[in-house]
Biopython code that builds the backbone (N, CA, C, O; Angstrom):
import numpy as np
from Bio.PDB.StructureBuilder import StructureBuilder

atoms = [
    (1, "UNK", "N", (2.076, -11.404, 9.024)),
    (1, "UNK", "CA", (2.951, -11.279, 7.881)),
    (1, "UNK", "C", (4.370, -11.651, 8.292)),
    (1, "UNK", "O", (4.857, -11.254, 9.350)),
    (2, "UNK", "N", (5.016, -12.423, 7.428)),
    (2, "UNK", "CA", (6.373, -12.854, 7.694)),
    (2, "UNK", "C", (7.328, -11.664, 7.628)),
    (2, "UNK", "O", (7.104, -10.722, 6.868)),
    (3, "UNK", "N", (8.384, -11.711, 8.422)),
    (3, "UNK", "CA", (9.345, -10.623, 8.469)),
    (3, "UNK", "C", (10.033, -10.452, 7.116)),
    (3, "UNK", "O", (10.517, -11.423, 6.535)),
    (4, "UNK", "N", (10.074, -9.234, 6.624)),
    (4, "UNK", "CA", (10.683, -8.917, 5.335)),
    (4, "UNK", "C", (12.193, -8.940, 5.477)),
    (4, "UNK", "O", (12.753, -8.291, 6.360)),
    (5, "UNK", "N", (12.856, -9.699, 4.594)),
    (5, "UNK", "CA", (14.313, -9.782, 4.613)),
    (5, "UNK", "C", (14.850, -9.166, 3.324)),
    (5, "UNK", "O", (14.711, -9.732, 2.240)),
    (6, "UNK", "N", (15.464, -7.999, 3.466)),
    (6, "UNK", "CA", (16.046, -7.315, 2.314)),
    (6, "UNK", "C", (17.474, -7.799, 2.151)),
    (6, "UNK", "O", (18.230, -7.879, 3.120)),
    (7, "UNK", "N", (17.839, -8.124, 0.909)),
    (7, "UNK", "CA", (19.167, -8.640, 0.605)),
    (7, "UNK", "C", (19.777, -7.835, -0.541)),
    (7, "UNK", "O", (19.072, -7.075, -1.205)),
    (8, "UNK", "N", (21.077, -7.992, -0.779)),
    (8, "UNK", "CA", (21.712, -7.246, -1.884)),
    (8, "UNK", "C", (21.080, -7.523, -3.244)),
    (8, "UNK", "O", (21.006, -6.615, -4.073)),
    (9, "UNK", "N", (20.626, -8.739, -3.498)),
    (9, "UNK", "CA", (20.009, -9.022, -4.785)),
    (9, "UNK", "C", (18.637, -8.367, -4.904)),
    (9, "UNK", "O", (18.215, -8.016, -6.006)),
    (10, "UNK", "N", (17.932, -8.199, -3.780)),
    (10, "UNK", "CA", (16.684, -7.430, -3.809)),
    (10, "UNK", "C", (16.953, -5.978, -4.179)),
    (10, "UNK", "O", (16.221, -5.380, -4.967)),
    (11, "UNK", "N", (17.997, -5.427, -3.609)),
    (11, "UNK", "CA", (18.359, -4.044, -3.897)),
    (11, "UNK", "C", (18.782, -3.904, -5.356)),
    (11, "UNK", "O", (18.385, -2.954, -6.032)),
    (12, "UNK", "N", (19.595, -4.857, -5.848)),
    (12, "UNK", "CA", (20.033, -4.821, -7.247)),
    (12, "UNK", "C", (18.839, -4.958, -8.189)),
    (12, "UNK", "O", (18.786, -4.286, -9.219)),
    (13, "UNK", "N", (17.892, -5.813, -7.851)),
    (13, "UNK", "CA", (16.695, -5.977, -8.684)),
    (13, "UNK", "C", (15.867, -4.704, -8.711)),
    (13, "UNK", "O", (15.365, -4.310, -9.764)),
    (14, "UNK", "N", (15.722, -4.062, -7.569)),
    (14, "UNK", "CA", (14.953, -2.818, -7.511)),
    (14, "UNK", "C", (15.629, -1.715, -8.318)),
    (14, "UNK", "O", (14.961, -0.968, -9.033)),
    (15, "UNK", "N", (16.945, -1.611, -8.206)),
    (15, "UNK", "CA", (17.669, -0.605, -8.982)),
    (15, "UNK", "C", (17.580, -0.893, -10.478)),
    (15, "UNK", "O", (17.439, 0.029, -11.282)),
    (16, "UNK", "N", (17.660, -2.166, -10.850)),
    (16, "UNK", "CA", (17.548, -2.538, -12.260)),
    (16, "UNK", "C", (16.167, -2.200, -12.817)),
    (16, "UNK", "O", (16.056, -1.669, -13.923)),
    (17, "UNK", "N", (15.130, -2.500, -12.067)),
    (17, "UNK", "CA", (13.772, -2.185, -12.529)),
    (17, "UNK", "C", (13.547, -0.680, -12.605)),
    (17, "UNK", "O", (12.891, -0.205, -13.532)),
    (18, "UNK", "N", (14.076, 0.078, -11.649)),
    (18, "UNK", "CA", (13.956, 1.535, -11.685)),
    (18, "UNK", "C", (14.655, 2.100, -12.910)),
    (18, "UNK", "O", (14.111, 2.964, -13.599)),
    (19, "UNK", "N", (15.864, 1.612, -13.182)),
    (19, "UNK", "CA", (16.599, 2.069, -14.361)),
    (19, "UNK", "C", (15.850, 1.710, -15.641)),
    (19, "UNK", "O", (15.752, 2.525, -16.558)),
    (20, "UNK", "N", (15.320, 0.483, -15.698)),
    (20, "UNK", "CA", (14.591, 0.043, -16.886)),
    (20, "UNK", "C", (13.359, 0.906, -17.129)),
    (20, "UNK", "O", (13.110, 1.321, -18.261)),
    (21, "UNK", "N", (12.591, 1.180, -16.088)),
    (21, "UNK", "CA", (11.405, 2.029, -16.241)),
    (21, "UNK", "C", (11.793, 3.440, -16.679)),
    (21, "UNK", "O", (11.115, 4.039, -17.514)),
    (22, "UNK", "N", (12.877, 3.969, -16.120)),
    (22, "UNK", "CA", (13.322, 5.293, -16.519)),
    (22, "UNK", "C", (13.721, 5.311, -17.991)),
    (22, "UNK", "O", (13.379, 6.247, -18.715)),
    (23, "UNK", "N", (14.441, 4.283, -18.438)),
    (23, "UNK", "CA", (14.857, 4.221, -19.837)),
    (23, "UNK", "C", (13.651, 4.071, -20.770)),
    (23, "UNK", "O", (13.663, 4.602, -21.881)),
    (24, "UNK", "N", (12.629, 3.367, -20.339)),
    (24, "UNK", "CA", (11.425, 3.215, -21.150)),
    (24, "UNK", "C", (10.660, 4.537, -21.242)),
    (24, "UNK", "O", (10.099, 4.860, -22.289)),
    (25, "UNK", "N", (10.638, 5.303, -20.143)),
    (25, "UNK", "CA", (9.954, 6.594, -20.153)),
    (25, "UNK", "C", (10.684, 7.572, -21.062)),
    (25, "UNK", "O", (10.052, 8.294, -21.832)),
    (26, "UNK", "N", (12.010, 7.600, -20.977)),
    (26, "UNK", "CA", (12.804, 8.507, -21.788)),
    (26, "UNK", "C", (12.881, 8.016, -23.234)),
    (26, "UNK", "O", (13.226, 8.783, -24.133)),
    (27, "UNK", "N", (12.566, 6.764, -23.455)),
    (27, "UNK", "CA", (12.538, 6.137, -24.780)),
    (27, "UNK", "C", (13.939, 6.087, -25.411)),
    (27, "UNK", "O", (14.117, 6.430, -26.580)),
    (28, "UNK", "N", (14.922, 5.658, -24.620)),
    (28, "UNK", "CA", (16.284, 5.530, -25.136)),
    (28, "UNK", "C", (16.746, 4.083, -25.170)),
    (28, "UNK", "O", (17.939, 3.822, -25.324)),
    (29, "UNK", "N", (15.838, 3.149, -25.032)),
    (29, "UNK", "CA", (16.221, 1.741, -24.959)),
    (29, "UNK", "C", (15.401, 0.958, -25.976)),
    (29, "UNK", "O", (14.213, 1.217, -26.166)),
    (30, "UNK", "N", (16.048, 0.001, -26.624)),
    (30, "UNK", "CA", (15.369, -0.804, -27.630)),
    (30, "UNK", "C", (14.662, -2.011, -27.024)),
    (30, "UNK", "O", (14.924, -2.394, -25.884)),
    (31, "UNK", "N", (13.769, -2.599, -27.800)),
    (31, "UNK", "CA", (13.009, -3.756, -27.306)),
    (31, "UNK", "C", (13.918, -4.963, -27.069)),
    (31, "UNK", "O", (13.661, -5.743, -26.152)),
    (32, "UNK", "N", (14.956, -5.134, -27.856)),
    (32, "UNK", "CA", (15.880, -6.249, -27.656)),
    (32, "UNK", "C", (16.611, -6.144, -26.332)),
    (32, "UNK", "O", (16.822, -7.145, -25.648)),
    (33, "UNK", "N", (16.992, -4.939, -25.977)),
    (33, "UNK", "CA", (17.676, -4.714, -24.710)),
    (33, "UNK", "C", (16.747, -4.970, -23.531)),
    (33, "UNK", "O", (17.178, -5.476, -22.495)),
    (34, "UNK", "N", (15.497, -4.627, -23.683)),
    (34, "UNK", "CA", (14.524, -4.858, -22.608)),
    (34, "UNK", "C", (14.416, -6.351, -22.309)),
    (34, "UNK", "O", (14.322, -6.743, -21.146)),
    (35, "UNK", "N", (14.429, -7.180, -23.343)),
    (35, "UNK", "CA", (14.378, -8.628, -23.141)),
    (35, "UNK", "C", (15.572, -9.135, -22.356)),
    (35, "UNK", "O", (15.415, -9.974, -21.469)),
    (36, "UNK", "N", (16.771, -8.638, -22.667)),
    (36, "UNK", "CA", (17.968, -9.059, -21.938)),
    (36, "UNK", "C", (17.912, -8.599, -20.489)),
    (36, "UNK", "O", (18.350, -9.315, -19.589)),
    (37, "UNK", "N", (17.378, -7.411, -20.264)),
    (37, "UNK", "CA", (17.277, -6.907, -18.895)),
    (37, "UNK", "C", (16.286, -7.735, -18.084)),
    (37, "UNK", "O", (16.530, -8.016, -16.910)),
    (38, "UNK", "N", (15.165, -8.129, -18.701)),
    (38, "UNK", "CA", (14.216, -8.992, -17.997)),
    (38, "UNK", "C", (14.833, -10.362, -17.706)),
    (38, "UNK", "O", (14.546, -10.957, -16.667)),
    (39, "UNK", "N", (15.668, -10.865, -18.602)),
    (39, "UNK", "CA", (16.371, -12.128, -18.352)),
    (39, "UNK", "C", (17.326, -11.978, -17.172)),
    (39, "UNK", "O", (17.410, -12.865, -16.322)),
    (40, "UNK", "N", (18.045, -10.857, -17.118)),
    (40, "UNK", "CA", (18.925, -10.591, -15.982)),
    (40, "UNK", "C", (18.130, -10.484, -14.688)),
    (40, "UNK", "O", (18.567, -10.975, -13.647)),
    (41, "UNK", "N", (16.971, -9.850, -14.745)),
    (41, "UNK", "CA", (16.117, -9.743, -13.567)),
    (41, "UNK", "C", (15.663, -11.123, -13.093)),
    (41, "UNK", "O", (15.636, -11.392, -11.892)),
    (42, "UNK", "N", (15.311, -11.989, -14.029)),
    (42, "UNK", "CA", (14.917, -13.354, -13.677)),
    (42, "UNK", "C", (16.071, -14.104, -13.014)),
    (42, "UNK", "O", (15.865, -14.822, -12.036)),
    (43, "UNK", "N", (17.276, -13.942, -13.541)),
    (43, "UNK", "CA", (18.451, -14.588, -12.940)),
    (43, "UNK", "C", (18.675, -14.064, -11.528)),
    (43, "UNK", "O", (19.001, -14.844, -10.633)),
    (44, "UNK", "N", (18.509, -12.768, -11.307)),
    (44, "UNK", "CA", (18.673, -12.199, -9.971)),
    (44, "UNK", "C", (17.660, -12.765, -8.985)),
    (44, "UNK", "O", (18.007, -13.072, -7.845)),
    (45, "UNK", "N", (16.423, -12.901, -9.411)),
    (45, "UNK", "CA", (15.378, -13.437, -8.528)),
    (45, "UNK", "C", (15.652, -14.900, -8.193)),
    (45, "UNK", "O", (15.519, -15.307, -7.039)),
    (46, "UNK", "N", (16.033, -15.690, -9.193)),
    (46, "UNK", "CA", (16.332, -17.114, -8.959)),
    (46, "UNK", "C", (17.557, -17.254, -8.053)),
    (46, "UNK", "O", (17.557, -18.083, -7.143)),
    (47, "UNK", "N", (18.599, -16.455, -8.290)),
    (47, "UNK", "CA", (19.794, -16.508, -7.448)),
    (47, "UNK", "C", (19.463, -16.112, -6.012)),
    (47, "UNK", "O", (19.986, -16.705, -5.069)),
    (48, "UNK", "N", (18.599, -15.115, -5.843)),
    (48, "UNK", "CA", (18.203, -14.699, -4.495)),
    (48, "UNK", "C", (17.506, -15.846, -3.764)),
    (48, "UNK", "O", (17.807, -16.126, -2.604)),
    (49, "UNK", "N", (16.584, -16.497, -4.444)),
    (49, "UNK", "CA", (15.886, -17.624, -3.814)),
    (49, "UNK", "C", (16.839, -18.776, -3.511)),
    (49, "UNK", "O", (16.713, -19.430, -2.476)),
    (50, "UNK", "N", (17.789, -19.026, -4.403)),
    (50, "UNK", "CA", (18.784, -20.080, -4.184)),
    (50, "UNK", "C", (19.612, -19.790, -2.940)),
    (50, "UNK", "O", (19.796, -20.670, -2.098)),
    (51, "UNK", "N", (20.115, -18.557, -2.817)),
    (51, "UNK", "CA", (20.920, -18.204, -1.651)),
    (51, "UNK", "C", (20.098, -18.268, -0.366)),
    (51, "UNK", "O", (20.613, -18.676, 0.675)),
    (52, "UNK", "N", (18.845, -17.876, -0.424)),
    (52, "UNK", "CA", (17.994, -17.929, 0.773)),
    (52, "UNK", "C", (17.738, -19.366, 1.228)),
    (52, "UNK", "O", (17.688, -19.639, 2.427)),
    (53, "UNK", "N", (17.578, -20.280, 0.275)),
    (53, "UNK", "CA", (17.340, -21.676, 0.636)),
    (53, "UNK", "C", (18.613, -22.358, 1.143)),
    (53, "UNK", "O", (18.559, -23.170, 2.067)),
    (54, "UNK", "N", (19.744, -22.031, 0.543)),
    (54, "UNK", "CA", (21.001, -22.681, 0.918)),
    (54, "UNK", "C", (21.570, -22.129, 2.226)),
    (54, "UNK", "O", (22.134, -22.878, 3.024)),
    (55, "UNK", "N", (21.426, -20.848, 2.441)),
    (55, "UNK", "CA", (21.997, -20.192, 3.615)),
    (55, "UNK", "C", (20.858, -19.598, 4.438)),
    (55, "UNK", "O", (20.256, -18.604, 4.032)),
    (56, "UNK", "N", (20.568, -20.174, 5.546)),
    (56, "UNK", "CA", (19.428, -19.722, 6.355)),
    (56, "UNK", "C", (19.709, -18.441, 7.132)),
    (56, "UNK", "O", (18.789, -17.664, 7.388)),
    (57, "UNK", "N", (20.961, -18.208, 7.512)),
    (57, "UNK", "CA", (21.306, -17.037, 8.298)),
    (57, "UNK", "C", (21.322, -15.796, 7.400)),
    (57, "UNK", "O", (21.906, -15.817, 6.316)),
    (58, "UNK", "N", (20.684, -14.726, 7.853)),
    (58, "UNK", "CA", (20.615, -13.495, 7.064)),
    (58, "UNK", "C", (22.007, -12.897, 6.859)),
    (58, "UNK", "O", (22.282, -12.313, 5.811)),
    (59, "UNK", "N", (22.879, -13.038, 7.845)),
    (59, "UNK", "CA", (24.239, -12.520, 7.719)),
    (59, "UNK", "C", (24.991, -13.264, 6.617)),
    (59, "UNK", "O", (25.684, -12.638, 5.815)),
    (60, "UNK", "N", (24.864, -14.574, 6.568)),
    (60, "UNK", "CA", (25.527, -15.366, 5.526)),
    (60, "UNK", "C", (24.954, -15.054, 4.147)),
    (60, "UNK", "O", (25.691, -15.011, 3.162)),
    (61, "UNK", "N", (23.644, -14.837, 4.076)),
    (61, "UNK", "CA", (23.013, -14.488, 2.804)),
    (61, "UNK", "C", (23.570, -13.161, 2.302)),
    (61, "UNK", "O", (23.876, -13.033, 1.117)),
    (62, "UNK", "N", (23.707, -12.169, 3.185)),
    (62, "UNK", "CA", (24.245, -10.872, 2.788)),
    (62, "UNK", "C", (25.670, -11.006, 2.270)),
    (62, "UNK", "O", (26.016, -10.403, 1.253)),
    (63, "UNK", "N", (26.497, -11.785, 2.952)),
    (63, "UNK", "CA", (27.888, -11.959, 2.523)),
    (63, "UNK", "C", (27.945, -12.658, 1.173)),
    (63, "UNK", "O", (28.644, -12.195, 0.272)),
    (64, "UNK", "N", (27.221, -13.770, 1.016)),
    (64, "UNK", "CA", (27.249, -14.530, -0.232)),
    (64, "UNK", "C", (26.680, -13.715, -1.394)),
    (64, "UNK", "O", (27.255, -13.710, -2.482)),
    (65, "UNK", "N", (25.578, -13.038, -1.180)),
    (65, "UNK", "CA", (24.977, -12.247, -2.256)),
    (65, "UNK", "C", (25.822, -11.018, -2.584)),
    (65, "UNK", "O", (25.898, -10.614, -3.745)),
    (66, "UNK", "N", (26.446, -10.431, -1.593)),
    (66, "UNK", "CA", (27.341, -9.300, -1.857)),
    (66, "UNK", "C", (28.516, -9.714, -2.721)),
    (66, "UNK", "O", (28.883, -8.999, -3.653)),
    (67, "UNK", "N", (29.111, -10.865, -2.422)),
    (67, "UNK", "CA", (30.209, -11.391, -3.236)),
    (67, "UNK", "C", (29.706, -11.715, -4.635)),
    (67, "UNK", "O", (30.409, -11.457, -5.613)),
    (68, "UNK", "N", (28.514, -12.270, -4.752)),
    (68, "UNK", "CA", (27.932, -12.600, -6.045)),
    (68, "UNK", "C", (27.718, -11.347, -6.890)),
    (68, "UNK", "O", (28.026, -11.347, -8.082)),
    (69, "UNK", "N", (27.199, -10.292, -6.294)),
    (69, "UNK", "CA", (26.953, -9.043, -7.021)),
    (69, "UNK", "C", (28.277, -8.441, -7.501)),
    (69, "UNK", "O", (28.370, -7.981, -8.639)),
    (70, "UNK", "N", (29.295, -8.441, -6.645)),
    (70, "UNK", "CA", (30.602, -7.911, -7.034)),
    (70, "UNK", "C", (31.200, -8.749, -8.163)),
    (70, "UNK", "O", (31.750, -8.197, -9.117)),
    (71, "UNK", "N", (31.099, -10.073, -8.065)),
    (71, "UNK", "CA", (31.626, -10.959, -9.098)),
    (71, "UNK", "C", (30.932, -10.724, -10.443)),
    (71, "UNK", "O", (31.594, -10.652, -11.479)),
    (72, "UNK", "N", (29.626, -10.606, -10.429)),
    (72, "UNK", "CA", (28.876, -10.376, -11.670)),
    (72, "UNK", "C", (29.226, -9.004, -12.254)),
    (72, "UNK", "O", (29.392, -8.879, -13.468)),
    (73, "UNK", "N", (29.339, -7.981, -11.413)),
    (73, "UNK", "CA", (29.700, -6.649, -11.904)),
    (73, "UNK", "C", (31.091, -6.659, -12.535)),
    (73, "UNK", "O", (31.300, -6.042, -13.579)),
    (74, "UNK", "N", (32.040, -7.350, -11.912)),
    (74, "UNK", "CA", (33.381, -7.456, -12.482)),
    (74, "UNK", "C", (33.377, -8.230, -13.789)),
    (74, "UNK", "O", (34.071, -7.852, -14.733)),
    (75, "UNK", "N", (32.604, -9.310, -13.857)),
    (75, "UNK", "CA", (32.523, -10.102, -15.083)),
    (75, "UNK", "C", (31.940, -9.281, -16.226)),
    (75, "UNK", "O", (32.436, -9.342, -17.351)),
    (76, "UNK", "N", (30.894, -8.516, -15.944)),
    (76, "UNK", "CA", (30.296, -7.656, -16.983)),
    (76, "UNK", "C", (31.284, -6.587, -17.426)),
    (76, "UNK", "O", (31.403, -6.310, -18.620)),
    (77, "UNK", "N", (31.987, -5.989, -16.485)),
    (77, "UNK", "CA", (32.970, -4.961, -16.810)),
    (77, "UNK", "C", (34.091, -5.537, -17.685)),
    (77, "UNK", "O", (34.495, -4.911, -18.665)),
    (78, "UNK", "N", (34.594, -6.725, -17.334)),
    (78, "UNK", "CA", (35.665, -7.369, -18.098)),
    (78, "UNK", "C", (35.172, -7.706, -19.509)),
    (78, "UNK", "O", (35.899, -7.497, -20.481)),
    (79, "UNK", "N", (33.962, -8.219, -19.629)),
    (79, "UNK", "CA", (33.427, -8.556, -20.939)),
    (79, "UNK", "C", (33.220, -7.318, -21.814)),
    (79, "UNK", "O", (33.428, -7.374, -23.026)),
    (80, "UNK", "N", (32.816, -6.218, -21.215)),
    (80, "UNK", "CA", (32.612, -4.993, -22.004)),
    (80, "UNK", "C", (33.936, -4.399, -22.468)),
    (80, "UNK", "O", (34.022, -3.855, -23.569)),
    (81, "UNK", "N", (34.974, -4.500, -21.629)),
    (81, "UNK", "CA", (36.287, -3.974, -21.995)),
    (81, "UNK", "C", (36.949, -4.860, -23.034)),
    (81, "UNK", "O", (37.615, -4.354, -23.938)),
    (82, "UNK", "N", (36.782, -6.145, -22.927)),
    (82, "UNK", "CA", (37.392, -7.116, -23.837)),
    (82, "UNK", "C", (36.724, -7.068, -25.139)),
    (82, "UNK", "O", (37.092, -7.813, -26.048)),
]
sb = StructureBuilder()
sb.init_structure("model")
sb.init_model(0)
sb.init_chain("A")
sb.init_seg("    ")
for serial, (resi, resn, name, xyz) in enumerate(atoms, 1):
    if name == "N":
        sb.init_residue(resn, " ", resi, " ")
    sb.init_atom(name, np.array(xyz, "f"), 0.0, 1.0, " ", f" {name:<3s}", serial, name[0])
structure = sb.get_structure()
């Protein structure tokens, strides 16, 4: 088995799926929101694969994905405030 490489986008995807499952169990989330969350999950998976192909070093992948996660979080925060 190939060595497992955990990255920030893997962690973000796992946290997103955990939150989504919890919201579905508690039944506080609508079907429209679930679709947007699955779209975000797809973007995270594609971005993770893109960073892994472009940057072979695990250290560089962590730095690039960490910056990407911070940038996306700031963009979402700015859009929600605006």
